[in-house]
N, C-alpha and C positions, 0 to 999 in steps of 0.2 A: 157358405156366404157367396152371394153373386157379385162378381166384379162389375164395376161401373162400365166396363167395356165389353162385357159378354152377357148374353141373355138379355133380360129386360133392362132397359137403360132408365135410371131414375130421371125424373123431369128436370132435376137441378143441373144435370150435365148437358150442356148445349152442344150443338154440332160444332160451334166455333171452339169450345173448350176441348172437345175431342180432337179436332184438327190441330190445335195448339199443342196438345199432349204428344201426338204422334210426330209433329214437326220437331219437338224438343228431343224425342227419342232418336229420330233420324239425324238431327244435327249433332247430338252427342256421339253417335256412332261414327259419323263422318269425321268429326274433329278428333276422335280417338284414333281412327285410321291415319289421319293426317299427322298427328303427333308421333305415332309409331314410325311412320315412314321417314319423318324428318330425323328421328333419333338413330335409326338403324345403321345407316352408313357411317355416321360419326362414332358409333360404338365400337367399330373395328379398331384394334390397336394401331394398325399401320396408318389409318386415316387420322385417328385422334392425335397420334404423335406428330404426323405431318402438319396438321393445322397448328399445333402448339409451336413447333419448330419454326414455321414460316412467320406466323403472326407475332410471336414473342421474341424469337431469337434470329429473325431476319434470314431464315433458311439454314442456319447452322444446325447440324444434327446433335442437339443436346439431349433430347428425350428419345429413347429407343423404345420400340414397341414391346420388347420383352421386359421392360422395366415398368410396364403399366399393369394395374390390377383394378378390376371393377370395384367401384365404391357404391354404397347405398345412396339412392337418389331421393328416397322419401324421408321426410322429417315431420315432426308435429309442432304446433304452436297453439297457445291459448288465446282464444278470441272471446272476450267477456267471460262467460261461465262455461264455454264450450271449447273442445279441442278440435282443431282442424289440421289437415295434412297439407304439406307443400312438397312439390317435387321438382328437382332439377331435370333438365333434359338429358344430359349425359354427365357422368362424374367418374373420375378415375384417380387412383393413388399413383403417384410417381415414386418408385422404390429403388433402392440400391441394396440388393440382398434382402434382408428382413427389415431394413430401416426405411421408414417413410420419409421422403424428402419434401413432398408437397401434395396437396389435393387440388386437382384441376376440375373445373366445372364448365360446361357449355350451356348457354341459353340461346335458342334460336328465335329470331324475331323477323316477321315479314312486315310488320308495321311499327312505326315509332311509338314507344310507350312513354307517356309523360313522366311517370313516377318510377321508372326503372331502377334508379339508385336505391329507393326504399325497398323494392322487392329483392334486389341482390344482397343488400346488407342483411336481410332476413335469412337468406340461404347461407351466407358466409358466417353470420353470427351463430347459427345453429350448428354449423360444422365445427366451429371453435368450441362451442359448448360440449359437443360430443367428444372432442379431444380431452377436455377437462374431466369428463365423466368416465373416461376409459380406466379400466383396472389394470394395474401393472404388478407383476409378480416377480419376486427375486428367484434365485436359483433353487431355493428351498420350497418354492410354491407359496410363500407368504406375501401378502399385499405390501407393496412399498409405495413410498411417496413419489408423485410425479416430479420430474425434473425438466429443465428447459430443453434438454436433448430429446425428450419424449414427444415434444410438440412440433408442429410443422405448419408452414404457411398455407393459406387457401387462396387460390387464384381463379377468378371467374372470367370467362370470355363471353361477351355478348356478340353473337354472329348475326348481323343484320343484313337481310337479303333484299331490302327495298331499293327501288330505283332512285327515289328522292334521298337527299342527305339527312342524316340524323340531326334534327333541329330542336331537340328537347334536352333537358338537363342530363349531365353526366356526373353530377355530384349532388350531395345532400343540400348544399347551399343553393343550388339551382332549382331544387324542388320546393323549398319552403322559404318563407320570408323570415330571415333571421335578423333581429334588431342589431344595429351596429355595435352596441355595447356588449352583445353576446357572441359575436362572430369569433372572437378569440377563444371562446370556451366550447363552441359547438364544432365537433370534429367534422371536417368537410370530406366525408367518405366519397371516393371517386370510383367510377366503374370503367371497365375496359370495353369500349364499343368498337367493333371492327366492321366497317361498311364494305361488304364483299363486292357489291356492284361497283364500288368506287376504288377498288385496289388498282394500283399502277400495273402495267403489263409486266414489268420486270419482277414485281412481287408475285404475281400469278404464276409466272414461269418457274418460280422456286418450288411450287408444290410438286411432289413426286407421286402422290397417291391419286385415287379417282376424284378427290376433291378438286383437283385442278380443272377437270371438265365442268364441275359445278360452278366454280368461280368464273371460268371463261364464259359460260352461258350467261350469267347475270351481268358481267361486264359488257358483253356484246349487246344484250337486251337493253341495258341502260344507254349505250351509245347509239342504238338504232342500227347496228352493223350486222352483217350476215355472220351467223355462227357456223363456223366450219367444223369445229371439233378437232381433237388431236388424233394422231394415228397410233398412239400408245394403247396397247391392249389393256382393257379394264379388268381389275381383280374382283370387283363387286358390281356386276352389271345391273342385276335386278334392283339392288339397294340404291344405286345411283339414279336410276330411272324413276324409282319410287319417290325419292327425295325431290327430284325435279317436278314430278307430277303433283306431289303434295303442296309444294310451295307455290307453284304457278297455277294450281287447280286445273291443270290441263291433263286429261287422262291419256293423251296420245302417246306419251312416253311409256307408261306402264302397260298400255294395251299391246305394245310390241311383244312384251313377254307373255301376256295372257293369251295372245293369239298364236304363240309359238313362232312369230316372225323371227325371233332370236332364239334358236334352239338351246336347250340346257346344255351346259358343258362346253359350248363353242367359244373360242377366243374371239372377242369382238372389241373394236375400238369405237370411240364416239363418232368418228367419220362414218363407220358402217351404220351406226344408229341413225345419223342424220340422213344418209342415203335412203334408208328404209322408210324414214318418216316422209321424205320428199316423194318417194314412190307411192306410199299410201295416200298422201294428199292428192297426187295426180290421179290416182285411181278413183278416189272419192269424187273429184271434179268430173271425171268422165261419166261416172254413174249418175251424178246429178244432171248432167247434160242429157244423158240417155232418157232419164225420167221425164224431163221437160218435153223432149221430142215425142216420146210415147203418148203423153197426155194430149198432144195435138192430133194424134191419130192419122197422120198423113203418110207415114213411111212404114215399110215392113221391118220386121225384126232384123232381117239380114242386112238391110240398108243402114239401119241404125248401128249395127255391130261394125260395119265397115267404116262408118263416119267417126265413130267414137273410139275405135281400137279395142272394144270389148269383144268377148266371144259371143256367139249366138246364144249359147246356153245362159250366159250372164244376163244378156238383154231379156231373154225369155223369163228369167227369174224375176227381173225387175218389173216386167209387164204384169206378172201374176201378183207381185207385191202391191202395185198401185191399184190393181183392180179389185182388191179385197174390200 
């Protein structure tokens, strides 16, 4: 069977349809990469515990990384006659020994979502349903009835990275119009939204993991201030830069790792990263200037190298590049 996109193309498939198809493929790939990058840093137990401790417990070390265990992020729900999947960004059990104390879930948002409470109640409701469906066995291996002590609370944190403040509903009643006579009977399910770019400086200072660098970046970006970065050595360099690149859609961060500007295994602080970014930016500016001068054709390669601070070999390479 001949594919619509290989060999002879049926007349019914227009150029526009083909372009739209490949655009969707590209978009899905990019979004999958973005989602993976956003989740990876937070999936480390030290970072996950740090976020929970600062945002929920004001920096007090209540959740320890050794007490966390990965939880399933996928669940299914029925939509009309079809079953569809839904996925949390990051989810972990908080345990004491073999006893589950709670289930924590993270949802990353770069934009304000109008109906976020409805989405979160779906995640949380499915988690509670899974608790009710779990099979418990007694010491003889026989199925026993669930008790209250077998169940645990579900807590979802919405981590919002936008510069503007969250101006949409944070509860069910804010999402839908509930008649006054029904408000008493419609549970006003509320969600926990944490606006990372709007955290106070003293709150950001409580983070001990690499997430502090992330929070500092978004706070500085929102304030329009220079981001200096901390001198603390990062534990998850690649993952931190990947998250910043994914959320800001600026590849400059992750390109430092791809080009080996930050060698594998080397201890690096965010100060070091910013210094390398500045150096790379200045180098790019010098190369752009050299290209402009080369196009005018009035100066020699040696003169351009001297004026821009580039090497003769670099200018020669640029000359060959623009002459192609």
